[in-house]
C-alpha positions in Angstrom: -25.4 8.0 10.8 -23.6 11.1 9.4 -22.6 11.8 5.8 -18.9 11.0 6.4 -19.8 7.6 7.9 -21.9 6.8 4.8 -19.1 7.8 2.5 -16.5 5.8 4.5 -18.8 2.7 4.5 -19.3 3.0 0.7 -15.5 3.2 0.3 -14.9 0.3 2.6 -17.3 -1.9 0.8 -16.0 -0.8 -2.6 -12.4 -1.7 -1.5 -13.6 -5.1 -0.3 -15.6 -5.9 -3.4 -13.3 -4.5 -6.0 -10.3 -6.1 -4.2 -11.9 -9.5 -4.0 -14.0 -9.7 -7.2 -12.4 -7.1 -9.5 -13.9 -4.1 -11.2 -15.7 -5.8 -14.0 -17.3 -8.5 -11.8 -18.7 -5.9 -9.3 -22.0 -4.1 -10.1 -23.2 -0.8 -8.7 -26.2 -2.7 -7.3 -23.9 -5.0 -5.3 -21.8 -2.0 -4.1 -24.9 -0.2 -2.9 -26.4 -3.2 -1.2 -23.1 -4.1 0.5 -22.8 -0.5 1.8 -26.5 -0.5 2.9 -27.3 2.5 0.7 -29.4 3.2 -2.3 -27.9 3.6 -5.8 -28.8 7.3 -5.8 -26.9 7.7 -2.5 -23.9 6.0 -4.0 -24.1 8.2 -7.1 -24.5 11.3 -4.9 -21.1 10.6 -3.3 -19.2 9.2 -6.3 -21.1 10.1 -9.5 -20.3 6.7 -11.1 -18.8 3.2 -10.6 -15.6 4.6 -12.1 -15.5 7.5 -9.7 -16.0 5.1 -6.7 -13.2 2.9 -8.0 -10.8 5.8 -8.4 -11.8 7.1 -4.9 -11.2 3.7 -3.3 -7.7 3.5 -5.0 -6.9 7.1 -4.0 -7.7 6.3 -0.4 -5.2 3.4 -0.4 -2.6 5.6 -2.0 -3.2 8.2 0.7 -2.5 5.6 3.3 0.9 4.9 1.6 1.7 8.6 1.3 0.9 9.0 5.0 3.2 6.1 5.9 6.1 7.7 3.9 5.5 11.1 5.5 5.2 9.8 9.0 8.4 7.7 8.7 10.4 10.5 7.2 9.4 12.8 10.1 10.6 10.4 12.8 13.3 11.7 15.0 15.5 8.6 14.6 18.5 7.4 12.6 18.2 6.0 9.2 18.1 2.4 10.3 15.4 3.0 12.9 13.3 4.9 10.3 13.8 2.1 7.7 12.8 -0.4 10.4 9.7 1.6 11.1 8.9 1.9 7.4 9.2 -1.9 7.0 7.1 -2.7 10.0 4.3 -0.3 9.1 4.4 -1.2 5.4 3.9 -4.9 6.2 1.5 -4.3 9.1 -0.7 -2.0 7.1 -0.7 -4.4 4.2 -1.5 -7.4 6.4 -4.3 -5.4 8.1 -5.9 -4.4 4.9 -5.7 -7.4 2.5 -8.6 -6.1 0.3 -6.8 -2.8 -0.1 -3.6 -4.6 -1.2 -5.6 -6.7 -3.6 -7.2 -3.5 -5.0 -3.8 -2.0 -5.7 -2.5 -5.2 -7.2 -5.6 -5.3 -9.5 -4.8 -1.7 -10.6 -1.4 -2.9 -11.8 -2.9 -5.9 -13.7 -4.2 -6.0 -17.3 -7.2 -3.8 -17.9 -9.5 -6.3 -19.5 -12.4 -5.6 -17.2 -13.1 -2.0 -18.3 -11.8 -0.4 -15.1 -10.4 3.2 -15.4 -6.7 3.5 -15.9 -4.8 4.7 -12.8 -1.2 5.6 -13.0 0.6 4.3 -9.8 4.0 5.4 -10.9 3.9 8.5 -8.7 3.3 6.6 -5.5 5.9 4.0 -6.4 8.3 6.9 -7.1 7.5 8.5 -3.7 8.2 5.3 -1.8 11.4 4.7 -3.7 12.6 8.3 -3.2 11.8 8.1 0.5 13.9 4.9 0.9 16.7 6.4 -1.2 16.7 9.4 1.2 16.9 7.1 4.2 19.7 5.2 2.6 21.6 8.5 1.8 21.1 9.4 5.5 22.4 6.0 6.4 25.6 6.7 4.3 26.1 10.0 6.2 25.5 8.2 9.5 27.9 5.4 8.7 25.2 2.8 8.6 25.2 2.1 4.9 28.3 1.5 2.7 29.1 4.3 0.3 29.2 2.0 -2.7 25.5 0.9 -2.3 23.4 2.0 -5.2 20.4 3.6 -3.5 18.0 2.9 -6.4 18.9 -0.8 -6.5 18.8 -1.1 -2.7 15.4 0.6 -2.6 14.0 -1.7 -5.2 15.4 -4.7 -3.3 13.9 -3.6 -0.1 10.4 -3.0 -1.6 10.6 -6.3 -3.3 11.3 -8.1 0.0 8.4 -6.3 1.7 6.0 -6.9 -1.2 6.8 -10.6 -1.2 6.2 -10.7 2.5 2.8 -9.0 2.1 1.8 -11.4 -0.7 2.8 -14.4 1.4 0.5 -13.1 4.2 -2.3 -12.6 1.7 -1.9 -16.2 0.5 -2.3 -17.5 4.1 1.2 -18.0 5.2 1.8 -17.4 8.9 5.0 -15.5 9.3 6.8 -14.4 12.5 5.6 -11.1 14.0 9.1 -9.8 14.1 9.7 -10.5 10.4 9.9 -6.8 9.4 12.8 -6.4 12.0 14.5 -9.5 10.7 14.1 -8.3 7.1 15.7 -5.0 8.0 18.6 -6.7 9.7 19.1 -9.0 6.7 18.9 -6.0 4.4 21.5 -4.1 6.4 23.9 -7.0 7.0 23.3 -9.2 4.0 23.7 -13.0 3.9 27.4 -13.4 3.4 29.6 -14.5 6.2 
């Protein structure tokens, strides 16, 4: 097994354990055992439990950044890019429940001694990307000119995050729900 595989395995197990049990309830010994490495190997790669926690969170954030970048680069209209964003955001969240739990834990109260991580930048990046897509939608005639892009972006992320949390809590939702949510977002609920 090469060094990159070892590092990835440690990060995978850290995401799983921190996401399921929390920072304070997870020991370095448990992290090393779960990853199948010694404590010195874990410390070689991450220097400390705090360093490993930060690296696990950063990996999740990089996935979100990649999603935003990929969607913004699609050669499609604003609606198709928003649909792609919704589908991938929900699919990625459903495929990595421990990663989602880890990010939710970062947002919670810091009573367990975990390092402070400011997630404002990634939230801002996601909101700005959706706002750009909505501005493109206005230019393309897909979005009303009177729509406040900030409010609409927050509404869309709220819808998506609620969907992901429902999946994490065991609800089975239709596979095409991201498409339905996008349609509802664009057309509203009024008659």
